[in-house]
N, C-alpha and C positions, 0 to 999 in steps of 0.2 A: 458412914463407912461400915459400922457394925451391922447395919441393916442388910448391906450387900453380902457381908460374910455369912450372916445367918441365912440369907436367901440361897447362897451357894451350898451351904451345908444341908439345908432343908431339901434343896433340889437333888443333892446326892442321895439323901436318905430315901426320898420318894422314888427316884430313878432306880436305886438298888432293889427296893421292894418290888417294884413293877417289873423290872428286868428278870428277877428271879422267879416271880410268880408266873409271868407269861412264858418264860423258858421252861419251867417245870411242867406246866400244862401242855405246851406244844410238844415237848420232848416225848410225851406219851404217843403222839401221832407221828413223830418224825425221827424216832430213834434209828430206824434203818438208814436214814440219810447221814447221820453223824457217827454211828458206831458200827463195828463189825467189819469183817473181811470184805464184804460186798457193798459197803456203804456208798451212797450216791456221790457224796462229796469227798471221797477217798483220795482223789488226786491232788486236792489242795487244802484239805482241812485235817486237823489232828484227829486221831481215833479216840473217841471218848470211852471206848471199852478197854483200851490199853491202860494198865495201871500207871505206868510212868507218864503217859500223855495226860491222863486224867489228873494226876497229882500236879503237873505243871499248870494245867488250866485252873485248877483250884487255887494254886498259889498266886496266880496273876489276876484272878477275878476281881478282888476288891481294889487293888491299886489301879487296874485298867479302867474299871467303872468309875472310880473316883475322878480320874483325869478326864474321862468323857463327860461326866456330869458337871465338873467345874468349867470345862470349856463351853459346854452348852449353856450354862447359867451366865457366864460372862457376856455372851452375845446379847442376852436379854437386859443387861444393866441399863442401857440407854432408855428403854421403854418401861422399866419397872415402875416408875411413878404413875404411869398411865394405866398399867394393868390393874392397880388397886381400885381405880375408879369404875371398872367394868363390873357388871352383874355376875353372879355365880355362873349362870348359864353361858354367858359370853366368855368368861375366863376358861370354863371347861372346854368350850368349842375351840377357842384359840390355842390352848395348851395341847389338847389332844390332836388337833389338826396339824399344829406345828411339828409334833413328834412323828405323826404318821407320814406327812408329806415330806418334810425336810430330812428327817432321820431315816426314812425308808423309801417310799415310793419314788420320790424325785432325787434321791441320792445319786451322786455321780459315780458311785461304786457299782459295778455290775454284779448283781447277785440274783437269785431266783425270784425275788419279789420286787425288783426295781425295774424302772423303764429301761435303764442302761443294760440290765441283765437280759431283758426281752430282745434287745437289739444285738448284743454281743455274745451271749452265752449259747452253747450248743443246746439243741432241742431237748435232750434228756434232763437238763437242769431247769428248764422253764415249762415243762409239761403242765397242763392245768392243775393236776393233783399236787404237784410239787409247789407251784406258784401259790395255790390256795392254802396249803399247809403252812408255808413260811409266812404268807400274808396274815394268817390267823394269829400268829405270834405278834406280829406288828400291830394288828388291831387290838388285841388284848392289852399289850403294853401301852399303846397310846391312849386308849380309853381309860384304863386304870390310872395312868399318869395324869391325864387331864382332870379326872375326878378328884384325885388326891391333891394335885397342885391347886386347883380352884378352892378346895375345902381348907387346906392347911397352909399353903405357901403364899398365895397372892392376897 
């Protein structure tokens, strides 16, 4: 039981580090999408340049990411004993692919970097530059997550 608790807590720590690192890097390329008067996602996302909105986002960041990480870790409980038998390289490939494919590309949520988004979103939200910018964050997150999870978690 305690091994599962430590797994979930470790999963959260790794997820948070990767989420923040990938987000900070990608925000340098995508600030115009999230902040300002003419932001691309202005019709459905909060303005990160607005002090009140930014404060709300900051207040919800840790709790929301904790819930996400715990839910994602719970799904892995049934296969946790098998993950430890895998080599470092296979653990890395499994964890990074899991995050990239399930959490982003094949997600049922339509967004600029998902298959559903390519189907349902308007053209301005899925132009190649927008798709690649958002996908960069997903690739950074999943690669770093896979590396840290294989090294420290599994």
